C-alpha positions as CSV (number, residue, x, y, z in Angstrom):
1,M,9.5,-67.3,-4.0
2,A,10.6,-64.1,-5.6
3,N,13.2,-64.4,-8.4
4,I,16.7,-63.8,-6.9
5,E,18.1,-62.1,-10.0
6,D,15.2,-59.6,-10.1
7,A,15.8,-58.8,-6.4
8,W,19.5,-58.4,-7.1
9,Q,18.7,-55.8,-9.8
10,E,16.3,-53.9,-7.5
11,D,18.3,-53.7,-4.4
12,P,22.1,-53.1,-4.2
13,E,22.1,-54.2,-0.6
14,P,22.4,-57.9,0.4
15,V,19.3,-59.7,-0.7
16,Q,17.8,-62.6,1.0
17,I,17.6,-66.0,-0.6
18,G,15.3,-68.1,1.6
19,H,17.2,-67.8,4.9
20,S,20.4,-67.0,3.0
21,S,21.9,-63.7,1.8
22,I,24.1,-62.6,-1.1
23,S,25.8,-59.3,-1.5
24,R,25.9,-57.6,-4.9
25,S,29.2,-55.9,-3.9
26,T,31.0,-59.2,-3.8
27,C,30.3,-59.9,-7.5
28,Q,31.4,-58.3,-10.7
29,E,28.7,-56.9,-13.1
30,S,29.5,-59.6,-15.6
31,S,28.8,-62.3,-12.9
32,E,32.4,-63.5,-13.4
33,V,35.4,-62.9,-11.2
34,D,39.1,-63.7,-11.7
35,S,40.1,-66.6,-9.5
36,S,43.7,-67.0,-10.8
37,D,45.0,-65.8,-7.4
38,K,43.8,-67.5,-4.2
39,S,43.9,-64.1,-2.5
40,Q,40.8,-63.1,-4.5
41,N,38.6,-65.8,-3.1
42,S,37.1,-63.1,-0.8
43,Q,35.6,-61.6,-4.0
44,F,33.4,-64.7,-4.6
45,P,29.7,-64.4,-3.7
46,Q,29.1,-65.6,-0.2
47,I,25.7,-67.4,0.2
48,S,25.5,-67.7,4.0
49,N,23.5,-66.8,7.0
50,E,23.5,-68.0,10.6
51,E,19.9,-69.2,10.2
52,A,20.4,-70.9,6.9
53,S,20.4,-74.7,6.9
54,S,23.7,-76.3,5.8
55,N,21.9,-78.2,3.1
56,Q,20.5,-75.1,1.5
57,V,23.8,-73.3,1.5
58,A,25.5,-76.4,0.0
59,A,22.9,-76.8,-2.7
60,A,23.0,-73.2,-3.7
61,N,26.9,-73.1,-3.8
62,Q,27.1,-76.3,-5.7
63,A,24.6,-75.1,-8.3
64,S,25.9,-71.6,-8.5
65,F,29.4,-71.8,-9.8
66,S,31.3,-73.4,-12.6
67,F,35.0,-72.9,-13.2
68,L,36.1,-72.0,-16.8
69,E,39.4,-71.5,-18.5
70,I,39.4,-68.3,-20.7
71,N,42.6,-67.0,-22.3
72,G,44.7,-68.9,-19.8
73,Q,42.9,-67.5,-16.8
74,S,40.5,-69.3,-14.4
75,T,37.1,-67.7,-14.0
76,V,34.0,-68.6,-12.1
77,S,30.6,-68.2,-13.6
78,I,27.3,-67.9,-11.8
79,D,24.3,-69.9,-13.2
80,W,21.4,-67.9,-11.8
81,E,18.8,-70.4,-13.0
82,K,20.5,-73.1,-10.9
83,V,20.8,-70.7,-7.9
84,N,17.1,-70.0,-8.1
85,A,16.2,-73.7,-8.5
86,A,18.4,-74.8,-5.7
87,C,17.1,-72.2,-3.3
88,D,13.5,-72.8,-4.3
89,Q,13.9,-76.5,-3.6
90,A,15.6,-75.8,-0.2
91,D,12.7,-73.5,0.7
92,K,10.1,-76.1,-0.3
93,E,11.8,-78.6,2.0
94,R,11.8,-76.1,4.8
95,W,8.2,-75.1,4.3
96,A,7.1,-78.7,4.2
97,K,8.3,-79.2,7.8
98,L,6.1,-76.4,9.0
99,P,2.6,-77.1,10.4
100,P,-0.2,-76.2,8.0
101,I,-1.9,-72.9,8.4
102,V,-5.6,-73.1,9.4
103,K,-7.5,-70.3,7.7
104,N,-11.2,-71.3,7.2
105,F,-13.3,-70.7,10.3
106,Y,-16.4,-69.5,8.6
107,I,-19.8,-71.2,8.9
108,E,-22.3,-69.3,6.9
109,D,-25.5,-68.4,8.7
110,P,-28.6,-69.8,7.0
111,E,-30.1,-66.3,6.6
112,V,-27.0,-65.2,4.8
113,S,-27.0,-68.4,2.6
114,S,-30.6,-67.8,1.6
115,M,-29.9,-64.3,0.2
116,S,-30.5,-64.2,-3.6
117,P,-28.0,-62.6,-5.9
118,N,-30.5,-59.8,-6.5
119,Q,-30.8,-59.2,-2.7
120,V,-27.0,-59.1,-2.4
121,E,-26.7,-56.6,-5.2
122,Q,-29.4,-54.4,-3.8
123,W,-27.7,-54.4,-0.4
124,R,-24.3,-53.5,-1.9
125,R,-25.9,-50.6,-4.0
126,A,-27.7,-49.3,-0.9
127,N,-24.4,-49.3,1.2
128,F,-22.3,-46.8,-0.7
129,D,-22.4,-48.8,-3.9
130,I,-20.0,-51.5,-2.8
131,H,-18.1,-53.2,-5.6
132,V,-16.6,-56.6,-5.0
133,Q,-14.3,-58.5,-7.4
134,I,-11.4,-61.0,-7.4
135,R,-8.0,-59.7,-8.4
136,R,-6.1,-62.5,-10.1
137,T,-2.5,-62.9,-9.1
138,C,-2.0,-66.6,-9.8
139,D,-3.4,-67.7,-13.2
140,K,-2.6,-71.3,-12.5
141,Q,-5.1,-71.5,-9.6
142,L,-8.4,-72.5,-11.1
143,D,-10.5,-73.4,-8.1
144,L,-11.3,-69.9,-6.9
145,K,-13.9,-69.6,-4.2
146,P,-17.0,-67.7,-4.9
147,I,-17.4,-64.3,-3.3
148,P,-19.4,-64.8,-0.1
149,N,-22.6,-62.9,0.7
150,P,-22.3,-60.1,3.3
151,V,-23.3,-60.6,6.9
152,L,-25.9,-58.1,8.1
153,T,-25.5,-58.6,11.9
154,F,-22.7,-59.3,14.3
155,E,-24.4,-62.5,15.3
156,Q,-24.3,-63.8,11.7
157,A,-20.5,-63.4,11.7
158,F,-19.6,-64.4,15.3
159,K,-22.3,-66.5,16.7
160,N,-19.8,-69.3,17.3
161,Y,-17.5,-66.9,19.2
162,P,-19.6,-65.6,22.2
163,E,-16.5,-63.9,23.8
164,I,-16.0,-61.8,20.7
165,L,-19.8,-61.0,20.6
166,D,-19.7,-59.9,24.2
167,A,-16.7,-57.6,23.5
168,I,-18.6,-56.1,20.6
169,Y,-21.7,-55.5,22.7
170,Q,-19.6,-53.8,25.4
171,Q,-18.4,-51.3,22.8
172,G,-22.0,-50.2,22.1
173,L,-21.9,-51.0,18.4
174,S,-25.3,-51.5,16.8
175,K,-24.5,-53.1,13.4
176,P,-21.5,-53.8,11.2
177,S,-20.3,-51.1,8.9
178,P,-20.4,-51.9,5.1
179,I,-16.7,-52.8,4.9
180,Q,-17.1,-55.1,7.9
181,S,-20.2,-56.8,6.6
182,Q,-18.4,-57.8,3.4
183,A,-14.9,-58.3,4.8
184,W,-15.7,-60.7,7.7
185,P,-17.0,-63.6,5.6
186,I,-14.0,-63.3,3.3
187,L,-11.4,-63.2,6.0
188,L,-13.1,-65.8,8.3
189,G,-13.1,-68.0,5.2
190,G,-9.4,-67.7,4.8
191,G,-9.3,-65.4,1.7
192,D,-6.9,-62.6,1.0
193,L,-8.5,-59.1,0.9
194,I,-8.0,-55.6,-0.4
195,G,-10.3,-53.3,1.5
196,I,-10.7,-49.8,0.1
197,S,-12.9,-47.6,2.1
198,Q,-13.0,-44.0,3.3
199,T,-11.4,-43.0,6.6
200,G,-13.5,-43.7,9.7
201,T,-15.5,-46.6,8.2
202,G,-14.3,-49.4,10.5
203,K,-11.5,-51.0,8.5
204,T,-9.5,-51.8,11.7
205,L,-12.2,-53.9,13.2
206,A,-12.8,-55.5,9.8
207,F,-9.3,-57.2,9.9
208,L,-8.8,-57.4,13.7
209,L,-11.6,-59.7,14.8
210,P,-10.8,-62.4,12.2
211,A,-7.1,-62.1,13.3
212,L,-8.1,-63.0,16.9
213,I,-10.0,-66.1,15.7
214,H,-7.1,-67.0,13.4
215,I,-4.6,-66.9,16.3
216,E,-6.6,-69.2,18.5
217,G,-7.4,-71.6,15.6
218,Q,-3.9,-72.7,14.7
219,I,-2.8,-76.3,15.3
220,T,0.4,-75.6,17.1
221,P,-0.2,-74.7,20.8
222,K,0.8,-71.2,21.7
223,Q,3.7,-72.3,24.0
224,E,5.3,-74.2,21.1
225,R,5.1,-71.5,18.4
226,Q,8.3,-70.1,17.1
227,G,7.0,-66.5,16.8
228,P,3.8,-64.3,16.7
229,P,1.4,-65.5,13.9
230,V,-0.1,-62.1,13.2
231,L,1.7,-59.0,11.8
232,I,0.0,-55.6,11.5
233,L,2.2,-53.2,9.6
234,V,1.4,-49.5,9.8
235,P,3.1,-46.3,8.5
236,T,3.2,-44.3,11.7
237,R,3.8,-44.9,15.4
238,E,0.6,-43.1,16.4
239,L,-1.5,-45.5,14.3
240,A,0.4,-48.4,15.8
241,I,-0.5,-47.2,19.3
242,Q,-4.1,-46.7,18.4
243,I,-4.5,-50.2,16.9
244,N,-2.8,-51.7,20.0
245,K,-5.4,-49.9,22.1
246,E,-8.1,-51.3,19.9
247,V,-6.8,-54.8,20.4
248,S,-7.0,-54.3,24.2
249,K,-10.7,-53.7,23.9
250,Y,-11.4,-57.1,22.5
251,K,-9.9,-59.5,25.1
252,Y,-10.1,-63.0,23.6
253,K,-8.4,-66.1,24.9
254,N,-5.7,-63.9,26.6
255,I,-4.3,-62.9,23.2
256,K,-1.3,-60.6,23.7
257,S,-0.1,-57.8,21.4
258,V,3.0,-55.6,21.3
259,C,3.6,-52.3,19.7
260,L,7.1,-51.9,18.0
261,Y,8.4,-48.6,16.6
262,R,11.6,-46.6,17.0
263,G,12.3,-45.7,20.6
264,T,10.4,-48.5,22.2
265,H,12.0,-51.6,23.8
266,D,15.8,-52.0,23.6
267,E,16.9,-54.9,21.3
268,E,18.7,-56.6,24.1
269,D,15.3,-57.0,25.9
270,M,13.5,-58.1,22.7
271,Q,13.4,-61.8,23.7
272,D,11.4,-60.9,26.8
273,V,9.3,-58.4,25.0
274,L,8.2,-60.9,22.4
275,K,7.6,-63.8,24.8
276,D,4.1,-65.2,24.4
277,V,3.1,-62.4,22.0
278,D,0.5,-63.2,19.4
279,I,0.2,-59.9,17.5
280,V,3.0,-57.7,16.4
281,I,2.0,-54.1,15.5
282,A,5.0,-52.4,13.9
283,T,6.3,-49.6,11.7
284,P,8.3,-50.6,8.6
285,G,11.7,-49.4,9.7
286,R,11.5,-51.1,13.1
287,L,10.2,-54.3,11.6
288,R,13.1,-54.4,9.1
289,R,15.7,-54.0,11.9
290,L,14.1,-56.7,14.0
291,I,13.9,-59.1,11.0
292,V,17.6,-58.5,10.1
293,A,18.7,-58.9,13.7
294,G,16.9,-62.2,13.9
295,H,14.4,-61.3,16.6
296,L,11.4,-61.9,14.3
297,H,11.1,-64.1,11.3
298,A,8.7,-63.5,8.4
299,I,8.2,-67.2,7.9
300,N,6.2,-67.3,11.2
301,F,3.6,-64.8,10.1
302,S,0.5,-66.5,8.9
303,Y,-1.8,-63.5,9.0
304,I,-0.3,-60.3,7.6
305,V,-2.1,-56.9,7.5
306,L,-0.8,-53.9,5.6
307,D,-2.8,-51.1,7.0
308,E,-2.8,-47.9,4.9
309,A,-1.2,-50.0,2.1
310,D,-1.0,-47.0,-0.2
311,K,1.5,-45.4,2.2
312,L,3.3,-48.6,3.1
313,L,4.0,-49.6,-0.5
314,N,5.2,-46.2,-1.8
315,I,8.8,-45.0,-2.2
316,D,9.2,-44.1,1.5
317,F,8.4,-47.5,3.0
318,G,8.2,-49.9,0.1
319,R,11.8,-51.1,0.4
320,D,11.6,-51.8,4.1
321,V,8.4,-53.8,3.6
322,R,9.9,-55.9,0.7
323,V,13.1,-56.7,2.7
324,S,11.1,-57.6,5.9
325,L,8.6,-59.9,4.1
326,F,11.0,-61.4,1.5
327,D,10.9,-64.7,3.4
328,Q,7.1,-64.8,3.9
329,R,5.6,-68.2,4.0
330,P,3.4,-69.3,1.0
331,G,-0.2,-69.8,1.9
332,H,-0.3,-67.0,4.5
333,Q,-3.3,-64.8,4.7
334,T,-2.9,-61.1,3.6
335,V,-5.1,-58.1,4.2
336,M,-4.5,-54.7,2.6
337,T,-6.5,-51.7,3.6
338,S,-6.5,-48.1,2.4
339,A,-8.8,-45.1,2.0
340,A,-7.5,-44.6,-1.6
341,W,-5.9,-46.8,-4.2
342,S,-3.5,-45.8,-6.9
343,P,-3.0,-47.9,-10.1
344,Y,0.7,-48.5,-9.4
345,L,-0.2,-50.5,-6.3
346,W,-1.6,-53.4,-8.4
347,S,2.0,-54.3,-9.4
348,Q,2.8,-54.6,-5.7
349,V,-0.1,-56.8,-4.7
350,K,1.2,-60.0,-6.3
351,L,4.3,-59.8,-4.0
352,Y,2.2,-60.2,-0.9
353,A,-1.3,-61.6,-1.7
354,N,-2.8,-64.5,-3.6
355,D,-5.9,-63.8,-5.7
356,P,-7.3,-61.3,-3.2
357,I,-10.9,-60.3,-3.2
358,Q,-11.1,-56.5,-3.6
359,I,-13.9,-54.7,-1.7
360,N,-14.5,-51.1,-2.8
361,V,-16.8,-49.1,-0.6
362,G,-17.6,-45.9,-2.5
363,P,-15.5,-44.6,-5.4
364,L,-12.2,-46.2,-6.2
365,E,-10.6,-42.8,-6.9
366,L,-9.6,-40.5,-4.0
367,A,-12.7,-39.1,-2.2
368,A,-13.5,-37.5,1.1
369,V,-16.0,-38.8,3.6
370,H,-19.5,-37.3,3.1
371,T,-20.0,-36.8,6.8
372,V,-17.6,-33.8,6.8
373,T,-18.7,-30.3,5.8
374,Q,-15.8,-28.7,3.9
375,Q,-15.3,-25.0,4.1
376,I,-12.7,-23.1,2.1
377,M,-11.6,-19.7,3.3
378,F,-9.5,-17.5,1.0
379,V,-6.9,-15.7,3.1
380,E,-3.5,-13.9,3.0
381,D,-0.6,-15.7,4.7
382,D,-0.2,-12.9,7.3
383,D,-3.9,-13.1,8.3
384,K,-4.1,-16.9,9.1
385,M,-3.0,-16.6,12.7
386,K,-5.6,-13.8,13.4
387,I,-8.4,-15.9,11.8
388,L,-7.4,-19.0,13.7
389,L,-7.4,-17.1,17.1
390,K,-10.8,-15.8,16.3
391,F,-12.1,-19.3,15.7
392,I,-10.5,-20.6,19.0
393,T,-12.0,-17.7,20.9
394,Y,-15.5,-18.7,19.9
395,M,-15.1,-22.5,20.3
396,E,-17.9,-24.2,22.1
397,P,-17.0,-26.1,25.3
398,T,-17.8,-29.4,23.6
399,D,-15.6,-28.7,20.5
400,K,-12.4,-30.5,19.8
401,V,-10.1,-29.4,17.0
402,I,-6.9,-30.5,15.2
403,V,-5.0,-27.7,13.5
404,F,-2.8,-29.1,10.8
405,C,0.4,-27.4,9.7
406,T,2.7,-28.6,6.9
407,T,6.0,-28.2,8.8
408,K,7.1,-28.6,12.4
409,A,8.3,-25.0,12.3
410,S,4.8,-23.8,11.4
411,A,3.2,-26.0,14.1
412,A,5.7,-24.7,16.8
413,H,4.9,-21.1,15.7
414,V,1.2,-21.6,16.2
415,A,1.7,-23.4,19.5
416,T,3.9,-20.6,20.7
417,E,1.3,-17.9,19.7
418,F,-1.2,-19.8,21.8
419,A,1.1,-20.1,24.8
420,V,1.7,-16.3,24.7
421,I,-2.0,-15.6,25.2
422,E,-2.4,-18.6,27.6
423,I,-4.5,-20.8,25.3
424,Y,-3.8,-24.4,26.3
425,C,-3.1,-26.8,23.5
426,Q,-1.0,-29.9,22.7
427,L,1.6,-30.2,20.0
428,L,2.4,-33.3,17.8
429,Y,5.1,-33.6,15.2
430,G,7.7,-36.3,14.2
431,D,10.7,-35.1,16.1
432,R,9.1,-34.8,19.5
433,D,10.1,-37.4,22.1
434,Q,7.8,-40.5,22.1
435,D,6.6,-39.8,25.6
436,E,5.5,-36.3,24.6
437,R,3.8,-37.6,21.5
438,E,1.9,-40.2,23.5
439,A,0.9,-37.6,26.1
440,A,-0.4,-35.2,23.5
441,L,-2.7,-37.9,22.1
442,E,-3.7,-39.1,25.5
443,E,-4.8,-35.6,26.6
444,M,-6.9,-35.2,23.4
445,L,-8.5,-38.6,24.0
446,D,-9.4,-37.9,27.7
447,G,-10.5,-34.3,27.1
448,T,-7.7,-32.6,29.1
449,A,-6.8,-30.8,25.9
450,T,-9.3,-29.8,23.2
451,I,-6.8,-28.3,20.7
452,L,-4.1,-30.3,19.0
453,I,-1.5,-28.6,16.7
454,A,-0.1,-31.3,14.4
455,T,1.8,-32.1,11.3
456,D,0.8,-34.9,9.0
457,V,2.0,-37.6,11.4
458,A,-1.6,-37.2,12.8
459,S,-3.4,-37.4,9.5
460,R,-3.6,-41.2,9.1
461,G,-5.6,-43.6,11.2
462,I,-5.8,-41.5,14.3
463,H,-9.2,-41.6,15.9
464,I,-10.0,-38.9,18.6
465,Q,-13.4,-39.4,20.1
466,D,-15.8,-36.5,19.4
467,L,-13.4,-34.5,17.3
468,T,-15.6,-31.8,15.8
469,H,-13.3,-29.7,13.6
470,V,-10.2,-30.0,11.5
471,I,-8.5,-26.8,10.4
472,N,-5.9,-26.8,7.6
473,F,-3.8,-23.9,8.8
474,D,-1.4,-24.7,5.9
475,F,-2.7,-26.5,2.8
476,P,-1.0,-30.0,2.6
477,E,1.6,-30.9,0.0
478,T,-0.7,-33.4,-1.7
479,I,-4.5,-33.7,-2.2
480,E,-4.3,-37.2,-0.7
481,D,-3.0,-35.7,2.6
482,Y,-5.9,-33.2,2.5
483,V,-8.4,-36.1,2.3
484,Y,-6.7,-38.0,5.2
485,R,-6.5,-34.8,7.3
486,I,-10.2,-34.0,7.1
487,G,-11.0,-37.7,7.7
488,R,-10.0,-37.3,11.3
489,T,-13.5,-35.8,12.0
490,G,-16.9,-37.1,10.9
491,R,-16.0,-40.7,11.9
492,A,-18.1,-43.6,13.1
493,G,-21.3,-42.2,11.7
494,K,-20.8,-38.7,13.3
495,T,-20.5,-35.4,11.5
496,G,-17.7,-32.9,11.5
497,T,-16.4,-29.7,9.9
498,A,-13.1,-29.1,8.0
499,I,-12.0,-25.5,7.5
500,T,-9.2,-24.9,5.0
501,Y,-7.2,-21.7,4.8
502,F,-6.4,-21.3,1.1
503,T,-3.8,-18.7,-0.1
504,R,-2.7,-17.5,-3.5
505,Y,0.3,-19.8,-3.1
506,D,-1.9,-22.9,-3.0
507,W,-3.4,-22.3,-6.4
508,E,-1.7,-25.4,-7.9
509,H,-4.1,-27.6,-5.7
510,A,-7.3,-25.8,-6.8
511,K,-8.2,-28.2,-9.6
512,D,-7.8,-31.3,-7.4
513,L,-9.6,-29.7,-4.5
514,I,-12.6,-28.9,-6.8
515,K,-12.9,-32.6,-7.7
516,I,-12.9,-33.6,-4.0
517,L,-15.6,-31.0,-3.2
518,N,-17.8,-32.0,-6.2
519,E,-17.6,-35.7,-5.3
520,A,-18.7,-35.0,-1.7
521,N,-21.5,-32.7,-2.9
522,Q,-19.9,-29.7,-1.2
523,E,-20.1,-26.1,-2.3
524,V,-17.4,-25.0,-4.7
525,P,-16.5,-21.3,-4.3
526,Q,-16.3,-19.4,-7.5
527,E,-12.9,-18.0,-6.5
528,L,-11.5,-21.5,-6.3
529,E,-12.7,-22.2,-9.9
530,I,-11.0,-18.9,-11.0
531,M,-7.8,-19.9,-9.3
532,A,-7.8,-23.3,-11.0
533,Q,-8.4,-21.7,-14.4
534,K,-5.6,-19.2,-13.9
535,Y,-3.1,-21.8,-12.8
536,E,-3.9,-24.0,-15.8
537,E,-3.3,-20.9,-18.1
538,Y,-0.1,-20.2,-16.3
539,V,1.2,-23.8,-16.8
540,N,0.2,-23.8,-20.4
541,S,2.0,-20.4,-21.0
542,R,5.2,-21.8,-19.4
543,R,5.0,-24.9,-21.5
544,D,4.5,-22.8,-24.7
545,N,7.4,-20.5,-23.8
546,Y,9.6,-23.5,-23.2
547,F,8.6,-25.0,-26.5
548,N,9.3,-21.7,-28.3
549,R,12.7,-21.4,-26.7
550,E,13.5,-24.9,-27.9
551,L,12.5,-24.0,-31.5
552,E,14.6,-20.8,-31.3
553,L,17.6,-22.8,-30.1
554,L,17.3,-25.4,-32.8
555,A,17.0,-22.6,-35.5
556,F,20.1,-20.9,-34.1
557,L,22.1,-24.2,-34.1
558,N,21.0,-25.0,-37.7
């Protein structure tokens, strides 16, 4: 369990202690309050919650406080070590009453077992130079399982699950992708996983199929379970909808999923919505509200997926994720997936995973998919609309395109220009009603619309069948968003084209863009290199000027 005092320092809001909560605002900074007047009893820390067991509350309160006499006044002191110890003990007693989590469903195929270390290494090098290693988060655990060999066929992974194999065949898939080949033996064997692979490489199916088997394999019958065993946490509602559709393709044992994000399902109906649900697919803010309201309990999740983990654990969503999963049960299985991985994420891993195996398909640093041809066009701001209209005019009937804009105002402007000359398109940005957002995606998926004008809400995880082009009408705010945007095309083994309108105002991104182009073996325009050099000179000159002004000021003051 996380240290309570650490959580107190991080979050000024009430923090959860097991099933209890304690509010920082009820305590003085010195952890002491004046109790000479009975009217001040309301200032004492309250460790209580409707769901907390009376034994836990009593143990925590008894261990927490000691009354002292200082200068003739009575004070109460909090002993944090005793608080932590009492709540840890109460949590252990609560967890001991839960049924065990069944995680190991893997029976290794003889052909997989017979692969020599040299054969395994050759396969990994041939498949985007896969790197696999164990990331230690618990040094006390000595009996680490060896990293399993990859499976090379669907049958080697799921021969004991014919219904899943039939569903795979119906999707017309020929063989596992590299991330799936290495991830399935790990997840079916009950291990925690960090899967780092470029966009469009099959990460969703890598964690979804083992989740289906995990649900069916638990000891407690479905009708007796206290809540859904699987949580899939995603940063955007569009990604949540898409994963929910993916679940519906693989019908297995009548497993039921629900998609939860802002604007769906009133809370008063939540009991009916969650009835008999096995998989919850949620965005961080909605999950937090449902956890706090008591509709969901993190202790019931035995298989937790953080999809697009780099986004979920950043400053925008990290707090919601921490609060929602504070009461997660020890021994649960965790999957983290991402197309890119930043060093700061390693400090977050230990909060959610236990000695995960890290699979790295391709480079660890940020990289674009190699199935996308990247074209950089140097333009003036005033010319972008004219250039875009020319492209749209010469689109082939089979072409589909997403036009990315940085702001909703820019997206609305482009859509309006199209409407004026009667070019049909769909529009997708964060403030649109949910029905309109879903309709926009649905029309792109079924081919009713072939042009989507969107902000970065569509840049992560969205898979539009046969999308041929991505156009960056505005360059994104970060190079990470650039990689995610262009990854909407060239997916599932197909090729695509990304066209980027680059203006003089985008020169700060030139250096990072050159790195992405070089890594993907794309042509680097000479003008881009000149812009990168000029921007570096500009930054250096400003730094030198600032330093000189500081020296002049110091000389003046002396």
